[in-house]
C-alpha positions in Angstrom: -0.8 15.2 -39.2 2.2 12.9 -40.4 3.9 13.5 -37.1 1.4 11.8 -35.2 2.1 8.5 -36.4 6.0 9.1 -36.0 7.6 5.8 -34.4 4.3 4.0 -35.0 6.3 1.1 -36.7 8.7 0.7 -34.1 6.1 1.0 -31.1 3.9 -1.8 -32.8 7.1 -4.0 -33.2 8.3 -3.1 -29.2 4.5 -4.1 -28.1 4.4 -7.2 -30.1 7.7 -8.6 -28.5 6.5 -6.9 -25.3 3.3 -8.8 -24.8 5.1 -12.2 -26.4 7.8 -12.0 -23.7 5.4 -11.4 -20.7 3.5 -14.6 -21.7 6.6 -16.6 -22.1 7.8 -15.5 -18.6 4.5 -16.2 -17.2 4.6 -19.9 -18.6 8.4 -20.1 -17.2 7.5 -18.8 -13.8 4.5 -21.7 -13.5 7.1 -24.5 -14.6 10.0 -22.7 -12.3 8.3 -22.0 -9.0 6.2 -24.7 -7.6 2.7 -23.8 -7.0 3.4 -20.7 -9.0 4.0 -17.0 -7.7 1.4 -15.0 -6.1 -1.2 -12.7 -8.6 0.9 -9.4 -7.7 4.8 -11.1 -8.1 3.6 -12.8 -11.1 2.5 -9.5 -12.8 5.3 -7.6 -11.5 8.2 -9.9 -11.8 7.2 -11.2 -15.4 6.3 -7.7 -16.7 9.7 -6.3 -15.5 11.4 -9.2 -17.3 9.7 -8.5 -20.3 10.6 -4.7 -20.2 14.1 -5.7 -19.3 14.1 -7.9 -22.6 13.0 -5.1 -25.1 14.3 -1.9 -23.2 16.8 -1.1 -25.9 13.8 -1.1 -28.5 12.0 1.1 -26.5 14.8 3.6 -26.3 15.0 3.3 -30.0 11.3 3.9 -30.3 11.4 7.2 -27.9 14.2 8.5 -29.9 12.3 8.0 -33.2 9.1 9.7 -31.8 11.1 12.6 -30.6 11.8 14.0 -34.1 15.3 14.3 -33.3 16.5 11.4 -35.5 14.8 12.0 -38.9 15.8 9.4 -41.7 17.5 7.2 -39.3 16.1 3.7 -39.0 15.9 1.0 -36.0 19.3 -0.4 -36.8 21.5 2.8 -37.0 19.5 4.2 -33.8 20.5 1.1 -31.9 24.0 1.3 -32.8 24.2 4.9 -31.7 22.3 4.3 -28.1 24.9 1.4 -27.6 28.0 3.6 -28.6 26.7 6.3 -26.4 26.0 4.3 -23.4 22.1 4.9 -23.6 21.3 1.3 -23.8 19.2 1.2 -20.4 18.5 4.7 -20.1 15.7 5.3 -17.7 15.4 1.6 -17.0 15.1 1.9 -13.1 12.1 4.1 -13.2 10.4 2.1 -15.8 10.8 -1.1 -14.0 9.3 0.5 -10.7 6.2 1.8 -12.5 5.8 -1.6 -14.3 6.2 -3.9 -11.2 3.5 -1.7 -9.4 1.2 -1.5 -12.5 1.5 -4.8 -13.7 1.5 -6.4 -10.0 -1.7 -4.5 -9.3 -3.2 -5.1 -12.9 -2.7 -9.1 -12.4 -4.3 -9.1 -8.8 -7.4 -7.4 -10.4 -7.4 -9.7 -13.3 -7.4 -12.7 -10.9 -10.2 -11.3 -8.8 -12.1 -10.5 -12.1 -11.6 -14.1 -13.2 -12.5 -15.7 -9.8 -15.7 -13.6 -9.8 -16.8 -14.3 -13.7 -16.0 -18.0 -12.9 -18.4 -18.3 -9.9 -21.2 -16.5 -11.7 
């Protein structure tokens, strides 16, 4: 049963930074781009920037969850992935998924927001 929670601490840490950076990038995009980005670009671009910000922590999380690095902390795993050149392993497929999913999600969010505001 203990294995189910393996890496949950680093996952919560990753998610906290991911969601925080996403909101920061949304705010920045509204200040930088006059009139703002469209919903798809806003969701896709800002989510991709957020993922790039925390990606090394996601690689550490994946290693911790694999069970192959028992007893190692975040710091030692991070040093190892930097040393081994794995810092941005899997970034491109992750960004492709993130751009499509979060772009579409932001479109639906805006449509739902408009619908609820008109009720």
